[in-house]
N, C-alpha and C positions, 0 to 999 in steps of 0.2 A: 671637631669632636666624632672619635671612631666610634661606632655601636659597632660592638663585637656579638653575632649570634650563633651560641653554640648547638651542639649536634641535637640536645635536647630541647631546643627552642628557645631557652634563657638566653637574655639580654643584658651586656656588660656594657657601661658607657664609661668612656676615658674622656678627658679633657682633653689629653696632648697624646702626641705620636707615643705608642705602648710597646715594648717588648713582648717575643711571643712568652719568654720565660717569666714575665711578672704576671701576664694574663694569666699563665699556670699554676705561681704560687696563690694567684688571688682565688682561683678555684678551689686549691686545697695544698695546705703546706708540704713541699716536699713532692708537689705533683709534676714541677718543672725535672725533676731527678730521673723519674722514669720516662719522660718521654725522649722521643729522637725528633721530631719534627712536626710539622701539620698540614694538613690541606686546609688552602687559604682559598675560598672561591674556585676549587676544583684544582687549584695547583699545588705540586709538593714543595713546602720549604723546610729548610734546616731550623734550629735553635736560636739562630742568631738572628732573626727575622724581625723586622719591627715595623709594627701595623701604623698605617696613615690614615685610611680610610675607613668606612663601612665595610665589614665582611661579615662571611658565615665561616667558621672555623671546626674544624676536627682535627683533635688531638692524635697523634702518631706514637702505639708503644709496639712492643714485640708482638702484641695479638694482631696488629691490622697489617693486612697483606701488601697495602700501599708502601708500607715501611721498606719494601723489598728495594723501590728506588734508592732511598739512602743509602741501605747496605752494598747495593751493586757500585754505587758513585764511589765510596769509600774503598771497597775491593780494588776497582779500576786503577785509584791514584796509587794504592798501597801496592799493586801488581807492578806499576809504573817504577815507582820508588827502588822495587826489589829488583827490577831489571836495571837500574841504573848502579846498584850496590855490587852488583854480582859481576856484569858486563860493564865497566865505565865508559868506553867510548860508542855505547848504544846510543840511538837517538830514537825517541819516542814518537811516535804519531798521533792523531785525533782519534782516541777510542769513541764505546759509544755505548750505553746501557739499553735495553729493552726490556723491561718488566724487570724479572731476577737474574736476569742474562747479561753479560757485560765483555768486550774484548779490547784489546791492546794491540795495537800494530806497533813493532817495531822494528828499525832500522838497523840490523847488524851484521857484520861480515861473517858468519857462520850458520850453518843449517841446525836450528834446534831439533832435540832428539825426546825423546820419553823422559830418559833421563834428565835432561835439563827443565822440563815441564815440573818433575817430582822435587828438585833441587831448589824453585821458584817457591814452590807450595809452601816447604820448610821454611824456607826465609820469612814468606808473608807470616807464617806460625808466630815464630821468632819475634817479628814486632807487633802481633798481636798481645804475646806474653808481655811486651814492654807497657803495655795497656796506656800508652801515650794518649792525651786528646788531641784530635784533630784541630787546627787552629783555623779562623775564618777571616780575612783582613782585607779592606781595599786599601791598594796601594795605587801610587803612582803609576805611569806610564813607563817613565823613565826607569823607577825604581825594580818593574817586573823585568823590562828588556834588560837592565842589568844581570839579573837574577839568572834568567833564561839563558842571555851568553854565557855566563858562569856555569851554568849546568851543561852546557852545548846542545839546545834543544832549538835546533834552527829549524823544525817544522811548526814547534809551539811558537816561535818568534814571527814567522809566518804568519799563523794565524791569528796571533796579538795584531800586527799591523793591518790586519786585513780586517779585521771585526771591530778595532777600538781607535777612537780619536785620541790626539797627542795630549790632550786636556782632562780625558776622563780618568776616573778613580777605576781602576781594573781590580774586580773582585776574584781572590785567590783562595786555595787551599793550602796549609801548611801541615805534612805528615814530617815529624820531626824538623829538619831543616831542608827537605825537599818540597820544592813550589811547585804547583799545577794552577792553568787558570782554572774558573769555575764553570763547568761544564753541565752540573747539578747538584742538588741538594748533598751532603755528608752527614755521616752521624757525630755525635761530639766526643767519641774515643774507639779506638780502635778495640778495644775490648771486646765489643760487642759483635765482633766480624768471626766469631766462632765456625759458623757454617758456611764452608764456601767449598770450591773445588774446580781448579784447573781440569780442562778437558781435553782440548785438543790445539793444535796447531797447525794453520795451514797459510800458503805461500799466497798473497794477493798482490793486486796492483793498485798503487795511490797515484794519482794525480796530482801534483803538486807543481805550483810555477818554478818552485827553485829545484825539482827534483820528480823527475817520472821514472819511479822505480817499483822493484817488487820488494815487500814487506812479508813481515812472518807473523801473522795476526794470532794471537793466543785467546783461544775463548774459557770463559769461566761461568760459573753460575754460585747464585747465592742462596741460602735459605734462611728463614726464620727462628726454626729449631733442628733440633738432632731428627724426630720423627719425621719432618717433612725431606730432610734428607736422603735419610735412609731409604724412603718411599719412593725417590726419584731416582736417586741411584741405583736402586736394582732396577727401576722401570728401563734406565739407561742401559744397564747392561742387557736387558732383554731387548732393547732395540740394537744394540752393538752386536748382539747374535744373530739378529735378523737381517742386519743389513746388508743388502744386495750386493755388496762390493764387496763384501765378506763370503757373502755364497757363490760369487761369480769365480771367484779363486779357487773353488773346490769343481763346479761344475764348468768353467772354462767357456763360457757363454760370448765374452767380448773383449776388446782392451782398447785403452786413449793413450796416447803418447800424444809428447811434447809439439811434434811435427805438424799436428791437426787437434790443436785444444779445443774442447769443449763436444768432439765429433767421435763417432762411434766405430771401430772396426769390429762388427760383427762376425763371430766363428761361426762351424756350422751347426755348432747342438742352440747358439743363440739367435741364429736365422731361423732356424726351423719353429722356436717359441714365435719368433716376428711374424712369420708365413701362415702358421696355426690363427695367430690372433688375427690375421689381415683377412683369412678365409672364413672367420667367424662373421667379422662384421660385415663382409660382402655377401653373407647368405641372409644377414640383416637387410642388406641392402634391396637384395633382389625379392625377398617377401614386403618390402616396404615401396616395392615400385619407384627404385633409383635406377640412374642410367651412370657407369663410372666412366669417367674421363680421365685424362691427363694431358696435364699443361707445362710450360716450359719453366725450367728452373731460374730464367732470367728474362725481365722484361725493361722495355725503355723506361726510362725515367719520366718521360710523359704521363707514362699512365698514373704513377705513384703521385704524380701532382695533383691529376685529376683526382685519383680517388681521396687525396686529402692524406695520406699517409706519409707523404714527403715533409708533411709541415706538423703533422703530429707523432711521427715515428721517429724522425731522422736518425737520430742517436743510435737505435736500433736493428739499423739497414746496413748492409755491405753493397758498397759501388764499387764498380768496374767501369771500362770505356773498351770501346774497339771502334775504329776507322771514325773517330771523331764524336761517336755517339756515345751515351751516357747511359747506363745499365744500373737498375738494381735486381741482386739475388732477393728474391721473394721472400718477404718474412711472415706471407700469409697468403692464401689463394684466392681471394673474392675478386680482384681486380682481374685475373685470368678466365676465371669462370664466366665474368659480364662479358668478356669478349667471347666467349663461346655462344651463349645467347644471343647477341648483337649481330653476328653474321648472318641469321637468318630472318625474313620475315615470321612473326609469330602472331597468330591467332590466340583469341579469346579459347577457343575449343581446345588449343593444345597445352593449355594452362591446367595445374600445375606442372612445372617441369623440375625435376629434380635430378641436379649434377650432383656427383661424390666424388672426389677423388683422396686416395692415398697421397697428397702433396710433401714434398719433402721442402721444407722452410728452412730460412739459416736466419738469426738474431743476433746482433752483436752483444752478446752478456759479459758482463766484466768478469775476470777471471777468478776474484772472490767469491761470486754467484756459482762458480760452477760446482755440481755435485753428482757425480757418477751419473746414472741415468735420469735421475730427477730434474736436473738443469743443464739442458744443452745447447750450444750454439748452433748445431746440425740437429734437426728432428723432423719425423713425421708425423702430418696430421692427418686424423681419420676425418678428411673435414664435407661438407655440404654446403650446397646452396638450394635453396629452392625460391622458384620465382613465381607469383601468384597474384592472384586480384584480390583485393582488398575484402571481399566476398568469403574468399578462401582461408584467409589467414587463420581463422578462429580453427576451423578444422587442421589445419597444416600444423600446426602448432601443438594441438592436441595430441597429432599423431606421432610428433618428435617426440613428446614426454612420455608415449605408451613405448615406443621405440628405446628410449634410453634407460627405462625402469625396466624393462622387460632383459634389455642385454645387461644390466647390472645384477640381477638373479643368477645369469649364469654362472658367476663367479663366485656367488655366495653374501655378496655385501647385504646385511640386513637393515642398515640405519644409514638410510640416504638424506642429507639435509640439503634445502630447495632455497637458495636466496634470489631474490628478485632486486637486480641492482638499476637504478634511474641515472639519469642524465649526469655525465660529470661538469664541473665547470668551464672545462678545455674541449669543445664539440664543436661538430659541424652542423647548418638545419635550423631552424625556426622553431619557436617553442610550441606553434600550433601542430606542426611534425611529430614533435619529440610527446606531445600530449596524447596523439592519437596513438600511438606507439605502445607505452606504457600501458594506455587503457587497453589493448588488445591482449599483451602480455599477462598481463593481471587477471583479466576476465578469464582467459584459459587456463589458469590455474586455481582460480577459485572454481571453474565448472569441473577441474579434473579432482578436486576435493581433497588437495594437497595442502598442508601446511608448509608455509614459508616464511622467511624472514626478509626484510626489505633492508637493502643496502644503498643508503642514499648517495649519489654521487659517486657512485663504482661502476657506473656503465660505460660501453665502448664509446669512442668519442664518435661513433657513429649511429649509434642506437642503444635502447637498452635491452638488457640481457638476463636472462633465467642463468644461473648456475645449480649444478648438481654436485655436494661436497659426500664422498664416500668417507665411512667412519671404518678403520682398519680393527684388528684384534687389540692393538695397544692403544686404542681408541684419540686416536691421530686422524686426522681431517684432511682428506686428500679433495682438490677441488679437481674435477673431471669434464663432465659435460658443460656445455652453454646450448642456450635458445637465443641467437640475437635477433629482433627485429630490426630491420632497416628500409626505410621509407627515402632513403635519402641517395644512396652511392648509384642505384640505377638511373636516377634522375640526371646523377653529375656525368654517367656516361652514356646519356643518349638513349637509354632502353626502353623499349616499346613494344606492346602486344597492339591490336586492330580489336577493338570491341564489337559486341552487337551491331552498332550504329556504323561503323567503319570507320571508325574516328582512332587518333593515337590515343593510347592510355600507358602512364608508367607502372611497370609491375611493382608489388611489394617483394622483396628481398628479405627470405629466412636463413642465417647464417646455423648451421648445425655442426655441432661435433660431440661423441657420444665418449671415447676414451681421451680426447684431445691428443697429448704427443703420444704416439706408440711406445717409442721407448722408456717415456717417465711410465707408463700403465706397467710395462712390464717389470721396472723397478718397484712400482707397487708390490705387484701379484707376487714377486720373490720375497718381499718380506711380509707379504701376509700370510703366505703358505710357506714360510721357513726355508724355500727351497724347495717343499714336496710339491710341485705342480698338481694338478688333476693330471689324470693321464692322457687325455687330449692334449694338454700344452708340455706335456714332458719329452723333452728332445729324443732319449732312449726310454720306451715303453718297457721293454723286458729286455734281458739279459739272461745266457742259456750256460750256466757251467758245467763241466763234466768231473767228477770225482778222479779219475784216473783215466789213462790213455785209451783204457779198454773201451770207453764210454764216449770216444770222439766222431765217431762215426753216425751214434743214435742222436748228440748234440749238433750235428752238422744238418741230418733232415729234419729234425724239429726246428731248424733255424730257417732250411727253406719253407717249410710249411708255413710260417708265421711271414716270412717274408713275402709270400705269395697272397696273402691276405692282407698284404699292406700296413703290415704294424712294423713299428719302428722298434728292430730288435738286432741285437747283435750278440757275440757267443765268444768266450774265454775259455779255451781248451789247454791254455798255458800249464806247465808241471809245477804247479803249486798248491799248498795246502788249501783244501775248501773254506775252512773258516777265515785264513788270510783273505781269500776271492769273495766271498759274502760281505765280510767286513768292507772292503774297497767300494763294492757297489752300492751299501746302505748308507755312506758318507757322500757318493757322487748321487745320490737321492732315485734310485733308480726304483721304479712303482712295482716292478715283478722281477723275483731271481727264481728261476727256475733250476732245480737241482737234478742230474740226473746221474743215476748210478745203477747197479746191478738190477735191484728190485724194482727199478723203476723202467727198465729197459725189458724185464720178463713179463711185466703187466701194458705194457705200451702205455706209459704214464710219465708223469713227469711230478716232482715233488715243487710247489708254488710258494712261495714265502714273500707276504707281502709286505707292506711297510709298518702296520702293527704288530711284526714279529711273529706271526702266526703262519704254520705251515701247514699244508695240506695236499692230499694226493689227489692228483685229477688228470683223468682221461683226454689228451691233448685235445680231443674235438672239443670236449666240453668247455677246455681253458679258452680255447679261440672265441666258440659261442660267448662266453662271458665277458672276455677283455673286449671284444666287438661291440658288443651292448654299449659297454662302460664309455668307449671311445664315440660312438655315434650318439649317443645320449649326452654326452659330456656332464658326466659322473662326477662329483667334486671329490 
């Protein structure tokens, strides 16, 4: 006898199993015609659902954001159906839905391009115009197997055999005569799928037992109404314009190639940005009394076994061997920093010891996850580890928080969100140690007067952590800085110091990063500033242009003067029209363009054009004074 509690608190009691449609009609006649599904005890279901036990229910209509899931799964199967219609020999992999976004993996013997994506969209719209019902059925294992075999769907057959028993009824959806397995709830009819967009296609690697190969992954998004769609598409266009990969094509900062997947070839201008960031962080390290170190790229496997990384992180580690020894290319720096601490006998008087390293790390990210500078296999961490006594923990964490917040102000990030991540299920150490660690971090945040959000179960396997999340100008969130408290790794490595009573004590270890991955942070900055980096970060800060050949000597003299002042400057005295040259360097995002003609030479001045398209005439010494102040002060 199911008791159904509605969203308004009212209850309905039924003697037997009851359909979702029946409950909707009992609430109001015709109501079942406008619902797409429901949330039952927090789980989203379609209109074909039958209720057997007591439940809380919220019906979903076009006004409910949760309906996005039904729209996305419907569009996912419709996309797969369209692929099969257009490319009959193609095979469909397992897709997925995340909120209002979906993707479909396709195995096809050709490279899909933008025209193909447009063609797929057009075909999907034709299907929508047919307004056919999406049918839900429970079929026998052998019936489903037969149909999938006829459809030439070897990956779906693999999934069927892996996930279901021979005597099971298999839930499926039918779009006309195209069958797919149930991966999530769908709408009752395709006519509701009006607002969708296929957005990109990337090559990814999928590991199936029957075939390990590259697939083409088509991404799409759905919306509940046109207003939401237009807002999101406009925002997507803004994101596209700021895409650091697009900006890179103009600024020529780096490149990637298939022989080194997920790894960066820095070009001269990109390496300037990298080193300027590094110099800034080094100045912070000096201010907060850190010692910079450097550790090997590869360490014996035994160290990673002791640290617990081998057990908890092995899928992401690159392995190699030499002379019968097994090594790991380091995915992080902490075990190496512990080796330096352990190298000498340490007294409590030396603590805290703060080691910092711009450590190159490697992680075996899957090809489908790689994305420009934002997700790499090889990256540089601005990593630090503090070894201290338990009494020093609170002060050290407070200083880490101040250091991180101070650093972010330099880049102009105003909205910084803080999350406190507690113990995960997969972890090392006993609960008493975790209690102590979590209490220390929480106290430091409260004492600093910072608002923070709890993230239960999201800590590292060796300790809880504080995450610093930056909000950019497009309101996207980027997790960058971290502080992690670790009572356990030093113990595993036998680290100790001599206390006041001449006894051995295990130090507390604090893991700290400000930018996180240097490469990723550069990608974030390029998008935040749309390539118009602050002058101190700009690879070329000034370019000097002549109007004609008579001005060349003056241009070169100005260049020498600026170069002597350590300003990154170049000149262009090519025989081209001045407006053409100005446009070229505007596109290249140069902060200052100096123009030298007859008037400027007569007055020993230069015409200075800035990024705001404002031009004014200045004496060269005044310009040098102005630009050096902007560089030294790291003006935004």
